[in-house]
C-alpha positions in Angstrom: 72.5 -15.1 112.1 71.4 -13.6 115.6 68.7 -11.7 113.6 67.5 -14.8 112.0 67.5 -17.1 115.5 65.8 -14.3 117.7 63.1 -12.5 114.8 62.4 -15.6 113.1 61.0 -13.7 110.0 59.4 -16.8 108.3 56.3 -18.3 109.4 57.5 -21.7 108.4 60.4 -23.2 110.9 61.8 -25.2 108.0 62.4 -21.9 106.0 64.3 -20.5 109.1 66.2 -23.3 109.3 67.3 -23.3 105.9 68.3 -19.8 105.9 70.4 -20.3 109.1 72.2 -23.2 107.4 72.9 -21.0 104.5 74.3 -18.1 106.8 76.7 -20.6 108.3 77.8 -22.0 105.0 78.5 -18.4 103.8 80.1 -17.6 107.2 82.5 -20.6 106.7 83.6 -19.4 103.1 84.3 -16.0 104.4 86.2 -17.4 107.0 88.5 -19.3 104.2 88.8 -16.3 102.5 91.0 -14.6 105.3 93.2 -17.2 105.0 94.2 -16.6 101.3 95.7 -13.6 102.7 99.2 -13.0 103.8 97.9 -14.1 107.1 98.6 -17.6 106.2 102.2 -17.6 105.1 102.4 -21.1 103.7 101.4 -21.4 100.0 100.9 -25.5 100.6 98.0 -24.7 103.3 96.7 -22.3 101.2 96.5 -24.9 98.3 94.7 -27.0 100.6 92.3 -24.7 101.9 91.2 -23.9 98.4 90.1 -27.8 98.4 88.4 -26.9 101.9 86.3 -23.9 100.4 85.3 -26.4 97.5 84.0 -29.1 99.7 81.8 -26.4 102.0 80.4 -24.9 98.7 79.4 -28.4 97.3 78.2 -29.6 100.6 76.0 -26.4 101.0 75.0 -26.7 97.2 73.8 -30.7 97.8 71.8 -29.9 100.9 70.2 -26.7 99.2 69.3 -28.8 96.1 68.2 -31.6 98.4 65.8 -30.0 100.5 64.4 -28.0 97.5 63.8 -31.1 95.7 62.0 -32.4 98.9 59.7 -29.4 99.5 58.9 -29.0 95.7 58.2 -33.2 95.5 54.5 -32.7 96.6 54.0 -29.6 94.5 55.3 -31.7 91.5 53.4 -34.6 92.4 50.1 -32.5 92.4 51.2 -30.7 88.9 51.8 -34.4 87.2 48.2 -35.5 88.7 46.7 -32.3 87.2 48.3 -32.9 84.0 47.3 -36.4 84.0 43.7 -35.8 84.4 43.8 -33.0 81.6 45.2 -35.4 79.2 42.8 -37.8 80.2 40.1 -35.6 79.9 41.2 -34.5 76.4 41.4 -37.8 75.5 38.0 -38.8 77.0 36.4 -35.6 75.1 38.0 -36.6 71.8 36.0 -40.0 72.2 32.9 -38.1 73.3 33.0 -35.8 70.5 33.5 -38.8 68.1 30.6 -40.8 69.7 28.3 -37.7 69.3 29.3 -37.8 65.5 28.4 -41.3 65.0 25.4 -40.9 67.1 24.4 -38.0 64.3 25.1 -40.4 61.6 23.1 -43.1 62.8 20.1 -40.6 63.7 20.1 -39.3 60.4 20.1 -42.7 59.0 17.3 -43.8 60.8 15.4 -40.8 59.9 15.9 -41.3 56.1 14.7 -45.4 56.7 11.5 -43.5 58.7 10.9 -41.3 55.7 11.2 -44.2 52.8 9.0 -46.2 55.2 6.5 -43.5 55.2 6.5 -43.1 51.8 6.0 -46.8 51.0 2.9 -46.7 53.7 1.5 -43.6 51.6 2.0 -45.6 48.1 0.5 -48.5 49.5 -2.5 -46.7 51.1 -3.4 -45.3 47.7 -1.9 -41.7 48.4 -0.5 -39.7 45.9 3.4 -39.4 45.9 4.6 -36.1 44.5 8.2 -34.1 44.0 7.0 -30.6 45.0 3.6 -28.9 46.2 3.0 -25.9 43.9 1.5 -22.9 45.6 -2.3 -22.9 44.8 -3.0 -20.3 42.0 -6.1 -17.7 42.3 -9.5 -19.1 41.5 -10.2 -17.6 38.3 -7.5 -19.7 37.0 -8.4 -23.0 38.6 -10.9 -24.4 36.2 -7.5 -23.9 33.5 -5.2 -25.2 36.1 -7.4 -28.4 36.5 -8.0 -29.0 32.7 -4.0 -28.8 32.6 -3.4 -31.1 35.3 -5.8 -33.5 33.5 -3.6 -33.4 30.3 -0.6 -33.7 32.2 -2.0 -37.0 33.8 -2.9 -38.2 30.5 0.6 -37.5 29.3 2.1 -39.0 32.2 0.3 -42.1 32.0 1.4 -42.4 28.1 4.9 -41.6 29.0 4.9 -44.2 32.0 6.4 -41.5 34.5 5.3 -42.4 38.3 6.2 -38.8 39.5 3.7 -35.8 39.3 3.1 -32.5 41.2 0.1 -32.9 43.3 -3.1 -30.5 43.6 -4.2 -29.1 46.8 -6.8 -31.7 47.5 -4.0 -34.6 47.1 -2.0 -32.6 49.5 -4.7 -32.6 52.0 -5.7 -36.3 51.6 -1.9 -36.8 52.2 -1.8 -34.6 55.4 -5.3 -36.6 56.7 -3.1 -39.9 56.1 -0.1 -39.1 57.9 -2.3 -37.9 60.6 -4.2 -41.2 60.8 -0.7 -42.9 60.8 0.7 -40.6 63.9 -2.5 -41.9 65.7 -2.0 -45.3 65.0 1.6 -45.2 66.4 0.4 -43.4 69.6 -2.3 -46.2 70.0 0.6 -48.7 69.9 2.8 -46.7 72.4 0.0 -46.5 74.6 -0.7 -50.4 74.4 2.9 -50.9 75.0 
């Protein structure tokens, strides 16, 4: 107790006071233990001193737990605030992920509608509609390819099919038509 009081090893005064309180409690318990020896001859007095020791220990425990709870209350409050914030952050993060997924689906639908609209515009202008574009063949076989393309057109007209593969000139016309449509859209945006 003298060393604790003179030296003051702790920076915080409350910790030094708590240690002094603990030392006083321990000293009281040790003085009680002396009374359980033949120093006190009456057995009835020893019995009541046992209650006194229990009372000192319980008092020490109550004060200790109360002070520790009081000191840790602020830290527990901070931990609770952090935990609550983390929980809210997780919930908002999940909601944000859901929002982005829904937004992605909406954008895909919008792109799909734009493609369909472009196809309709191309058809209305008389531009060819095709499934796949074939790579251009060598020039030597172009004449035979043009003959086969004419034959395919006749067979398609007879069968009533609307889809056919496009030739390179048709692809070029389609690209030019798309460029014209983009220019029109840009003009509308500038006007707006």
